[in-house]
DOLUMDO-805442 format. One record per residue (C-alpha): residue in one letter; x, y, z. Coordinates in steps of 0.25 Angstrom, whole numbers, padded with zeros to 4 digits, always signed. Each point is the difference from the previous one (the first is absolute). Example, Ala and Ser with C-alpha at 12.3 -4.5 7.8 and 13.67 -1.06 7.14 Angstrom:
2
A+0049-0018+0031;S+0006+0014-0002;
END
This chain:
313
M+0000+0000+0000;D+0005+0014-0003;S+0006+0007+0011;K-0006+0013-0003;L-0014-0006+0000;V+0003-0006+0013;F+0004+0013+0006;V-0012+0007-0005;V-0010-0010+0005;A+0007+0000+0014;T+0000+0015+0001;Y-0014+0000-0004;L-0004-0010+0011;G+0008+0007+0009;C-0008+0013-0003;I-0012-0006+0001;A+0003-0006+0014;L+0005+0014+0005;A-0012+0006-0005;G-0009-0009+0007;G+0008+0003+0013;M-0001+0014-0002;M-0015-0001-0003;L-0002-0007+0013;V+0007+0011+0008;A-0007+0011-0008;G-0013-0007+0003;R+0002+0000+0015;W+0005+0015+0000;L-0013+0004-0008;V-0009-0007+0011;R+0008+0008+0011;K-0001+0013-0008;R-0015-0002-0003;E-0002-0002+0015;R+0007+0013+0004;T-0007+0007-0011;N-0014-0005+0005;R+0004+0004+0015;R+0004+0014-0005;L-0012+0002-0008;Q-0009-0004+0012;G+0009+0010+0008;N+0002-0010+0012;G+0014-0003-0002;D+0014+0005+0004;D+0004+0004-0014;G-0006+0014+0000;P-0013+0008-0003;V-0011-0004-0009;L+0004+0002-0015;A-0007+0009-0009;I-0005-0009-0012;S-0003+0005-0013;P-0012-0005-0008;E+0008-0006-0011;Y+0008-0008+0011;M-0012-0005+0007;E-0006-0004-0014;R+0013-0008-0003;R-0001-0007+0014;I-0015-0004-0002;V+0004-0007-0014;S+0012-0006+0007;K-0008-0005+0012;K-0011-0006-0009;F+0010-0008-0008;D+0007-0004+0014;R-0013-0004+0005;W-0004-0009-0012;F+0014-0006-0001;N+0000-0004+0015;R-0014-0005-0002;L+0004-0009-0011;V+0012-0005+0007;R-0009-0003+0012;E-0011-0007-0008;A+0011-0008-0008;G+0004-0006+0013;L+0014+0004-0001;K+0009+0000+0013;I+0007+0013-0004;T-0004+0014+0002;G-0004+0009-0012;E+0014+0007+0000;G+0006-0014-0001;A-0009-0004-0011;F+0002+0013-0008;L+0015-0002+0001;A-0001-0014-0004;A-0006+0005-0013;V+0010+0010-0002;F+0011-0010+0002;V-0007-0010-0010;G-0001+0012-0009;L+0015+0003+0000;I+0003-0014-0006;P-0006+0002-0014;S+0004+0014+0000;G+0014-0003+0002;I+0000-0011-0011;V-0007+0010-0009;L+0010+0010+0003;L+0012-0009-0002;W-0006-0006-0013;R-0006+0013-0007;D+0008+0011+0007;D-0013+0008+0000;L-0006+0008+0013;F-0014+0000-0005;E+0000-0015-0003;A+0006-0003+0013;A-0011+0009+0008;A-0011-0007-0008;A+0006-0013+0004;M+0000+0004+0014;A-0014+0004+0000;A-0004-0012-0007;G+0007-0009+0011;M-0007+0008+0011;L-0013-0002-0006;V+0002-0015-0001;V+0003+0000+0015;V-0013+0008+0003;A-0008-0009-0009;Y+0006-0012+0008;Y-0005+0007+0012;L-0014+0001-0006;V+0000-0014-0004;L+0004-0004+0014;R-0012+0008+0005;R-0010-0005-0009;Q+0004-0015+0003;R-0001+0003+0015;Q-0013+0006-0002;V-0005-0012-0008;A+0005-0010+0011;M-0007+0008+0010;Q-0013+0000-0008;E+0001-0015-0001;Q+0001-0001+0015;L-0011+0009+0004;P-0012-0010-0002;D+0007-0011+0008;V+0004+0011+0011;M-0015+0004+0001;E-0005-0014+0001;L+0010-0002+0012;L-0004+0013+0007;A-0015-0005-0001;R+0004-0013+0005;A+0007+0005+0011;V-0011+0010+0005;R-0010-0011-0002;A+0008-0009+0010;G+0000+0011+0010;E+0012+0008-0002;T+0000+0015+0001;L+0003+0008-0013;D+0014+0004+0006;Q+0003-0014+0003;A-0005-0004-0014;I+0009+0010-0007;E+0012-0005+0009;L-0003-0014-0005;V-0001+0003-0014;G+0014+0008+0001;D+0006-0013+0006;T-0005-0010-0009;T+0000+0007-0014;N+0012+0000-0008;A+0007+0013-0006;P-0003+0010-0005;L-0014+0002+0006;G+0004-0007+0013;I+0010+0011+0002;E-0010+0011-0001;F-0010-0008+0010;R+0012-0002+0010;R+0003+0015-0001;C-0016+0003+0002;A+0001-0009+0012;R+0011+0007+0006;Q-0007+0013-0002;L-0012-0005+0007;D+0009-0005+0012;M+0005+0014+0001;G-0014+0005+0003;L-0004+0005-0015;S-0015-0003-0003;V-0004-0010-0010;D-0006+0010-0010;A+0013+0008+0000;A+0009-0012-0001;M-0008-0005-0012;Q+0000+0014-0006;S+0015-0001+0001;M+0001-0013-0006;A-0008+0004-0011;R+0009+0012-0003;R+0012-0010+0000;V-0007-0010-0009;P-0006+0008-0012;L-0010-0010-0003;S-0015+0003-0002;E-0004-0013+0007;M+0008+0005+0012;R-0007+0013+0000;I-0014-0008-0001;L+0005-0009+0013;A+0004+0012+0008;T-0013+0007-0003;A-0008-0012+0003;L+0007-0002+0013;A-0002+0015+0004;V-0015-0001-0004;Q-0003-0013+0007;R+0007+0005+0013;K-0009+0012+0000;T-0014-0006-0005;G+0002-0014+0005;G-0004-0013-0007;S+0006-0013-0003;L+0015+0002-0003;P+0003-0015-0005;T-0011+0001-0009;T+0005+0014-0006;L+0013-0006-0001;E-0004-0013-0007;R-0008+0009-0010;L+0012+0009-0003;S+0009-0012-0002;F-0010-0005-0011;V-0001+0014-0006;I+0016+0000-0001;R+0001-0013-0006;D-0010+0003-0010;R+0008+0013-0004;I+0013-0008+0000;N-0006-0010-0010;Y-0006+0011-0009;H+0014+0007-0001;R+0006-0014-0004;Q-0010-0002-0011;F+0001+0014-0004;R+0015-0001-0001;A+0000-0013-0007;A-0011+0006-0010;T+0009+0012-0003;G+0013-0006+0000;A+0002+0000-0015;G-0004+0015+0000;R+0009+0004+0011;V+0012-0008-0006;S-0002+0007-0014;A-0001+0014+0007;I+0013-0003+0007;L+0007-0004-0014;I-0006+0012-0007;G+0003+0010+0011;S+0015-0004+0002;A+0002+0000-0015;G+0002+0015-0001;P+0010+0002+0011;L+0008-0012-0005;V+0001+0006-0013;A+0003+0013+0006;A+0010-0006+0008;Y+0007-0007-0011;M+0001+0012-0009;L+0005+0009+0012;I+0012-0010+0002;W+0003-0006-0014;Q-0006+0011-0009;R+0003+0012+0007;E+0000+0009-0012;Y-0013-0004-0004;F-0006+0002+0013;N+0006+0014+0001;R-0009+0004-0011;F-0012-0001+0009;T+0006+0008+0011;E+0008+0011-0008;T-0011+0003-0011;L-0014+0007+0003;P-0007-0011-0009;G+0007-0011+0007;Q-0003+0006+0014;V-0015+0001-0004;L+0000-0015-0005;L+0008-0004+0013;A-0010+0007+0009;T-0013-0005-0008;A+0006-0014+0001;I+0002+0001+0015;T-0014+0006+0003;L-0007-0011-0009;Q+0008-0011+0007;L-0004+0005+0014;V-0015+0002-0005;G+0000-0014-0006;I+0006-0006+0013;L-0010+0007+0009;W-0012-0004-0009;I+0004-0014+0000;Y+0002+0000+0015;M-0014+0006+0001;L-0006-0011-0008;L+0007-0011+0007;R-0004+0005+0014;S-0010-0006+0009;D-0007+0007+0011;Y-0007-0011+0007;
END
């Protein structure tokens, strides 16, 4: 093997490792800086008086906070064992790998930046897939959990004891949420508040229905086991309907994925191997109009297909 190639690869891997370590240190520094800034903004810290904040700065902070809340919620709902900052740094670290490869291969900063963005988007898509898989797994467990709750209450257990029993006997991921709910009940939280908290952590309509049913039953009375058994039947019916719907629309969804991915793949091919031809779409006015029109029609088509294949039941 060529010694120059070995040196370049070793240098690149060393830079990647160094960048990863620096990002971890920078992440911790950003967390501490954010905590100090929050204390100063609240005016109850030792760093000085309350800061005078401009409207533009506050608007940027609001947008940043919305993204932080969305990303932290995504990481939490995906069941990852790391914080939002750690997940974001992992996405940046993964994005550096294709970015460095493209930079060494093509020696183009624009293509390297595009490769880094694509790598980060792949990691975010992986988080979304993990969240979806976790939600589907919890949805599959809910009917059995409701039946177990009904049997436990009919056997003479209180609702608190039934929730603790479900948490101890149910596998992950839903068992983890019920164990957390049981700990909240042990700390003195009411059943309604604990169930509403779990409904926020588990963004499923079935979980919201369960939390609402328990809240209404505790206020108005009635047979809780019968209510839970009927809810279990309804949720099983919804799950079977979604399975049949996905099976019936499988060919359409695959066709939509293939058609939707054809345009970006062709654009990526021209950007990498036919750069002169692609520059005509970005440097001339007719090319810019055509490119903007193509992107708009692509997004409209994807949204239209998504609305057609969407099920509200």
